[in-house]
C-alpha positions in Angstrom: 0.0 0.0 0.0 2.8 2.4 0.9 4.7 1.7 -2.3 1.6 2.3 -4.4 1.0 5.6 -2.7 4.5 6.8 -3.2 4.6 5.8 -6.8 1.2 7.5 -7.4 2.6 10.8 -6.1 5.7 10.4 -8.3 3.6 10.1 -11.5 1.1 12.8 -10.6 1.8 16.4 -11.5 2.1 18.2 -8.1 3.9 21.3 -6.8 7.2 20.3 -5.3 6.3 21.3 -1.8 3.0 19.4 -1.9 4.7 16.3 -3.2 7.3 16.2 -0.4 4.7 17.0 2.2 2.5 14.2 1.0 5.5 11.9 1.1 6.2 12.5 4.8 2.5 12.4 5.7 2.2 9.0 3.9 5.3 7.7 5.8 3.9 9.0 9.1 0.7 7.1 8.6 2.4 3.9 7.4 4.9 3.6 10.3 2.4 4.9 12.9 5.1 7.1 14.5 5.1 10.5 16.2 6.9 12.5 13.5 8.6 12.2 10.1 11.1 14.8 8.9 12.8 15.3 5.5 16.0 17.4 6.0 18.2 18.7 3.2 22.0 19.0 3.7 23.4 22.4 2.8 27.1 22.5 3.5 27.3 21.3 7.1 23.7 22.2 8.1 20.5 20.2 7.8 17.5 22.2 6.9 13.9 21.0 7.2 12.1 20.7 3.9 8.9 18.7 4.9 7.7 17.8 8.4 4.8 15.9 9.8 4.0 15.5 13.5 6.3 18.3 14.7 5.3 21.8 16.0 5.4 24.5 13.4 8.5 26.3 14.8 10.5 23.1 14.0 10.3 24.2 10.3 12.6 27.2 11.2 15.3 25.2 12.9 18.6 24.7 11.2 20.6 21.7 12.6 24.4 22.0 12.5 25.5 18.3 11.9 28.5 18.4 14.3 26.2 19.5 17.1 23.7 16.7 16.6 25.3 13.3 17.1 22.2 11.3 15.9 22.0 13.2 12.6 25.8 12.8 12.2 25.5 9.1 12.7 22.7 8.8 10.1 24.8 10.8 7.6 27.9 8.6 8.2 26.1 5.4 7.2 24.7 4.2 3.9 22.3 1.9 5.7 19.4 2.8 8.0 20.3 3.7 11.6 18.1 2.9 14.6 18.9 4.3 18.0 18.0 2.2 21.0 15.4 3.6 23.4 18.1 3.8 26.1 20.4 5.8 23.9 21.9 8.8 25.7 22.3 10.8 22.5 19.9 13.7 22.5 17.3 13.8 19.7 17.0 17.0 17.7 13.2 16.8 18.2 13.1 16.3 21.9 10.1 18.4 23.2 8.9 19.2 19.7 6.4 16.4 18.8 2.8 17.6 18.4 1.4 14.6 20.3 2.9 16.0 23.5 1.3 19.5 23.8 2.4 21.4 26.9 4.9 18.7 27.9 8.6 18.5 27.4 8.9 14.7 26.7 12.0 13.2 25.0 11.9 11.0 21.9 12.2 7.3 22.9 12.5 5.6 19.5 14.2 7.0 16.4 15.5 5.8 13.1 16.8 7.5 10.0 18.5 7.0 6.7 20.8 9.2 4.5 19.4 10.1 1.1 21.5 10.2 -2.1 20.9 11.8 -5.5 23.3 11.7 -8.4 25.9 10.0 -6.3 26.0 12.7 -3.6 24.4 13.0 -0.2 21.2 15.1 -0.4 20.1 14.9 3.2 18.3 12.6 5.7 14.9 11.1 6.4 14.1 10.7 10.1 11.3 9.0 12.0 10.6 9.5 15.7 8.3 8.1 18.3 7.6 8.8 22.0 6.9 5.1 22.7 9.9 2.8 23.0 9.9 -0.1 20.7 7.9 1.6 18.0 10.4 0.6 15.3 11.0 -3.1 14.8 13.7 -4.7 12.7 11.1 -5.1 10.0 10.4 -1.3 10.1 14.2 -0.7 9.6 14.2 -3.0 6.6 11.1 -1.2 5.2 12.8 2.2 5.6 15.7 1.1 3.5 13.4 -0.4 0.9 11.3 2.7 0.5 14.2 5.1 0.7 14.7 4.6 -3.1 11.2 6.0 -3.8 11.9 8.9 -1.4 15.2 9.6 -3.3 13.2 9.5 -6.6 10.7 12.1 -5.2 13.5 14.3 -4.0 15.4 14.1 -7.4 12.2 15.0 -9.3 11.6 17.9 -7.0 15.1 19.2 -7.4 14.8 19.0 -11.2 11.5 20.9 -11.2 12.9 23.6 -9.0 16.0 24.0 -11.1 13.9 24.3 -14.3 11.7 26.9 -12.7 14.6 28.9 -11.5 16.1 28.9 -15.0 12.9 30.1 -16.5 12.5 32.8 -14.0 16.0 34.1 -14.2 18.4 32.4 -16.5 21.3 34.8 -15.8 21.0 34.6 -12.0 20.8 30.8 -12.1 23.8 30.5 -14.3 26.0 32.6 -12.0 24.7 31.5 -8.6 27.4 29.8 -6.6 26.8 26.8 -4.3 27.5 28.9 -1.3 24.0 30.5 -1.5 23.0 28.4 1.5 24.9 30.7 3.9 23.1 30.2 7.2 24.2 33.6 8.5 22.2 35.4 5.8 19.3 33.1 5.3 15.8 34.6 4.9 13.5 32.4 7.0 9.7 32.4 6.6 6.8 31.2 4.4 4.4 34.1 4.7 2.7 35.5 1.6 4.4 38.8 2.2 7.9 37.3 2.3 7.2 35.2 -0.8 6.1 38.3 -2.7 9.3 40.1 -1.8 11.5 37.2 -2.8 9.7 37.0 -6.1 10.3 40.7 -6.8 14.0 40.3 -5.8 14.4 37.3 -8.1 13.1 39.4 -11.0 15.0 42.6 -10.3 18.3 40.7 -9.5 19.3 40.3 -13.1 18.3 43.9 -14.1 21.4 45.4 -12.5 19.4 48.5 -11.5 19.8 50.4 -8.2 17.5 49.1 -5.5 16.3 51.1 -2.5 15.2 48.9 0.5 12.7 50.7 2.8 11.5 49.5 6.2 11.5 49.9 9.9 14.6 49.2 12.1 15.1 45.5 12.6 13.2 44.1 9.6 16.4 42.7 8.2 17.2 45.0 5.2 20.8 43.7 5.1 19.6 40.1 4.7 17.4 41.1 1.7 20.3 43.0 0.2 22.5 40.0 0.5 19.8 37.8 -1.0 19.5 40.2 -4.0 23.3 40.0 -4.5 23.3 36.2 -4.3 20.6 36.0 -6.9 22.3 38.3 -9.3 24.9 37.8 -12.0 27.4 39.5 -9.6 27.2 36.7 -7.0 30.7 35.5 -7.7 32.0 39.0 -6.9 32.0 40.6 -3.4 29.2 42.4 -1.7 30.7 45.3 0.3 28.7 46.6 3.3 29.0 50.1 4.7 27.0 51.8 7.4 26.6 55.4 6.4 25.5 56.4 9.9 28.8 55.3 11.3 30.9 57.4 8.9 32.3 60.6 10.3 31.7 63.4 7.7 35.5 64.1 7.6 36.3 60.4 6.6 33.2 59.5 4.5 34.7 60.5 1.2 37.9 58.7 1.8 36.0 55.6 3.0 33.9 55.5 -0.1 36.3 56.6 -2.8 39.8 56.0 -1.3 42.7 58.4 -1.1 46.3 58.9 -2.2 49.3 59.2 0.1 49.5 62.7 1.6 45.9 63.6 0.6 45.2 64.7 4.2 46.9 64.6 7.6 47.5 61.0 8.6 47.2 59.6 5.0 50.6 57.9 5.1 49.8 55.5 2.2 47.4 55.2 -0.6 44.2 53.3 0.1 41.4 52.0 -2.1 37.8 52.9 -1.1 34.7 50.7 -0.8 33.7 51.3 -4.4 37.0 49.8 -5.7 36.6 46.9 -3.3 33.1 46.2 -4.7 34.2 46.5 -8.4 32.3 43.9 -10.4 30.0 43.2 -7.4 27.6 45.1 -5.2 27.9 48.0 -2.7 25.3 48.1 0.0 24.8 51.5 1.6 22.9 51.0 4.8 21.2 54.0 6.4 21.9 56.0 3.2 19.8 58.9 4.5 22.6 59.7 6.9 25.1 60.5 4.2 26.5 64.1 4.3 25.3 66.3 1.5 28.9 66.9 0.3 29.3 63.1 -0.3 25.9 62.8 -1.9 27.1 64.9 -4.9 30.1 62.6 -5.5 28.0 59.5 -5.1 25.7 60.8 -7.8 28.6 61.1 -10.2 29.4 57.4 -9.7 25.8 56.5 -10.5 25.8 58.6 -13.6 29.1 57.6 -15.3 30.7 54.9 -13.1 33.7 57.2 -12.3 35.4 57.7 -8.9 38.2 59.9 -7.9 40.4 59.2 -4.9 41.1 62.1 -2.5 44.3 63.8 -3.6 44.3 62.1 -7.1 44.1 63.9 -10.4 42.8 61.0 -12.5 39.4 59.3 -12.3 38.9 55.5 -12.2 36.2 53.4 -13.7 34.2 51.0 -11.5 31.4 48.6 -12.3 29.3 48.5 -9.2 25.7 47.8 -8.5 24.3 50.0 -5.7 21.8 48.8 -3.2 20.7 51.2 -0.5 18.6 50.9 2.6 16.9 53.4 5.0 14.3 53.5 7.7 13.8 57.3 7.0 11.3 59.0 4.8 13.7 60.2 2.0 11.0 62.1 0.2 10.5 64.2 3.3 14.3 64.7 3.6 14.4 65.9 0.0 11.7 68.4 0.9 13.6 69.5 3.9 16.8 70.0 1.9 18.6 67.2 3.8 18.9 64.8 0.8 19.5 65.6 -2.8 16.5 65.1 -5.1 18.6 63.9 -8.0 20.4 61.3 -5.9 17.1 60.1 -4.5 15.7 59.5 -7.9 18.9 57.7 -9.0 18.8 55.4 -5.9 15.1 54.7 -6.0 14.9 53.2 -9.5 13.3 50.2 -7.8 12.1 51.0 -4.3 11.1 47.9 -2.3 9.3 48.2 1.1 10.1 45.4 3.6 7.0 44.7 5.7 7.3 44.8 9.5 7.1 41.5 11.4 3.5 42.3 12.6 2.5 42.1 8.9 4.0 38.7 8.4 3.0 36.9 11.6 3.0 33.5 9.7 6.8 33.8 9.8 7.0 34.2 13.6 6.9 30.5 14.5 9.7 29.7 12.0 11.8 32.6 13.2 11.3 31.5 16.8 12.4 28.0 15.9 15.5 29.3 14.2 16.4 31.5 17.3 15.7 28.7 19.7 18.1 26.4 17.9 20.8 29.1 17.8 20.5 29.6 21.5 20.4 25.9 22.3 23.7 25.6 20.6 25.2 28.8 22.2 24.2 27.8 25.7 24.9 24.1 25.4 21.3 23.0 26.2 20.0 19.6 25.3 16.7 21.0 24.0 15.0 24.4 24.0 11.3 24.9 23.4 8.3 27.2 24.0 5.3 26.6 26.2 1.9 27.0 24.5 1.3 30.2 26.5 4.6 31.7 25.4 3.9 30.8 21.7 0.6 32.7 21.8 2.2 35.6 23.6 4.8 35.9 20.9 2.1 35.6 18.1 0.1 38.5 19.6 2.8 41.0 20.4 3.2 44.0 18.1 7.0 43.7 17.7 8.0 47.3 17.3 11.6 46.2 17.0 10.7 43.5 14.4 12.9 40.5 13.8 15.8 41.9 15.7 13.7 42.3 18.8 12.3 38.8 18.5 15.8 37.4 18.4 16.8 39.3 21.5 13.7 38.3 23.4 14.4 34.6 22.7 18.0 35.0 23.7 17.2 36.8 27.0 14.5 34.2 27.9 16.8 31.3 27.4 19.5 32.9 29.6 16.8 33.7 32.3 15.6 30.1 32.3 19.1 28.8 33.0 19.8 31.5 35.6 16.6 30.5 37.4 17.7 26.8 37.8 17.0 25.0 34.5 19.6 22.4 33.8 21.4 22.2 30.5 20.9 18.5 30.4 17.1 18.9 30.5 14.5 19.8 27.9 14.2 23.5 28.8 10.8 25.1 28.3 10.5 28.9 28.0 7.4 30.1 29.7 5.5 33.3 28.9 6.7 34.9 32.1 10.3 34.7 30.8 9.7 36.5 27.5 10.5 40.0 28.8 8.0 41.7 26.5 5.7 44.5 27.5 2.6 43.4 29.5 -0.5 42.8 27.4 -3.2 45.4 27.3 -6.2 43.0 27.5 -9.1 44.0 25.2 -12.6 44.1 26.6 -14.8 41.2 25.5 -17.4 42.0 22.9 -20.2 41.2 25.2 -18.9 43.2 28.2 -19.6 46.9 28.8 -16.8 49.4 28.6 -15.8 50.6 32.0 -13.3 53.2 31.1 -10.5 51.0 32.5 -10.3 48.5 29.6 -6.7 49.5 28.8 -5.4 48.8 32.3 -2.3 46.8 32.3 -2.3 43.6 34.4 0.3 41.0 35.1 1.7 39.1 32.2 0.5 35.6 33.1 -3.2 36.5 33.8 -3.1 38.8 30.8 -1.9 36.1 28.5 -4.5 33.6 29.8 -7.2 36.2 29.3 -6.1 37.1 25.8 -5.8 33.4 24.9 -9.4 32.8 26.0 -10.7 35.7 24.0 -8.7 34.8 20.9 -10.0 31.2 21.0 -13.6 32.4 21.6 -13.3 34.8 18.6 -11.8 32.2 16.4 -14.6 29.7 17.3 -17.3 32.3 16.7 -15.8 33.2 13.3 -15.7 29.6 12.2 -19.1 28.5 13.6 -17.6 26.4 16.3 -15.2 24.5 14.1 -12.1 23.7 16.2 -10.0 22.6 13.2 -10.7 25.9 11.4 -10.1 27.9 14.6 -6.7 26.1 15.1 -5.7 27.0 11.6 -6.5 30.6 12.2 -4.5 30.6 15.5 -1.7 28.7 13.8 -1.9 25.9 16.3 -2.1 22.1 16.0 -5.8 21.1 16.7 -4.7 18.8 19.5 -2.7 21.6 21.1 -5.7 23.9 20.8 -8.0 21.4 22.6 -5.4 21.0 25.4 -5.0 24.7 25.8 -8.8 25.2 25.8 -9.1 22.7 28.6 -6.4 24.4 30.7 -8.1 27.7 30.2 -11.5 26.3 31.3 -13.2 26.7 27.9 -14.1 23.0 27.6 
């Protein structure tokens, strides 16, 4: 039955993501286990591609192989690997299975197999269960047998994605190096808003036009700039970053364009500027609205004819640089105020691209949380790091004025607090809502309660979170005519988790 299902999906025309998701769901059902995960190997990091039975934030986790001995053991073998229930090796999914809502339970049975395509290791398939003895010797044999069909599905998906990339942007695909999987600059998320931005970046990448990234502090404008560079035909050349706000006016010109020996006091040797360093590549001007007016005029010259002139030099030099700029300021207003040159603004904003704040892409919050949890698990040497259900809802319903940067810092502080308050690194550490260190929630009045004039009073975080959770669940149920599954989808919770939470809050 399993073989027929997998073969049927192979010969059916399906979107790549749907095919792989159906694959893990079919395996989950056949092996009657807690979770199935398909992870792709990118350099030394395993990245979730399709999951079933794991909490949503697991999708945002990135597993460094050297820090996860079970995953390393699976990759080191060409045969299936099963870990005994008594194994002391921590499982990457400890505390993350959906069938254990609100509980930090370890995985008790696990097996996995490395997957190969075109003779190279593509990644791994893992199966986990909370009940010891879930995987028999026969199950291990079946895993090896069906891994060939899994590899075929993966190979088909890779080919489809490669063909689509070539159609969208032949030039970018032809020049994109394998190092595009750089974890330090990865854009994590699956929201509609993020997908739209990435689609725009893919199209504009090959146009070689200046791009102006607009957005609030902390939205990750530098990450989007690096993504644009990686997708462009300049990807094999450097991208040079410069923070315009950190440039003293007296040194800004030298930093950008370079100087000759003796050009000014202290110039003891000649020095190339950032434009020359970025020749053939991309120059990213962060906080471009902070540039002094005197430097703006010379920057305009580079954009017009590709010429720079070092301080103290008589001759000009030609450079071939793509300019990407970013700002959290209203440059139009600065132009009106005489603080920014109108001609430079129009040159820079050939393609303005607003980056939405985190509150407008809430679907990405669980994935980003998972990413930051795994980073802090590694930094702090913790066996496993997870969120309670209350903490998850609190994060989802916070306004995030500091955007992704604030979310990262909140998770980091919470993890440190948990350890400072007695949590052991050898345990599965759960971050409760009280540890999040975000502003207390202003609880909205219920629709059927009269306004008292004190509806915006601030109360303690724990009762406020509980009260907000009750109201959100009630509103979701009302909106979907009492359907718990639809309400769970709106609240971005697993249905079983929602039922457990409702029971704890006295709603069932």
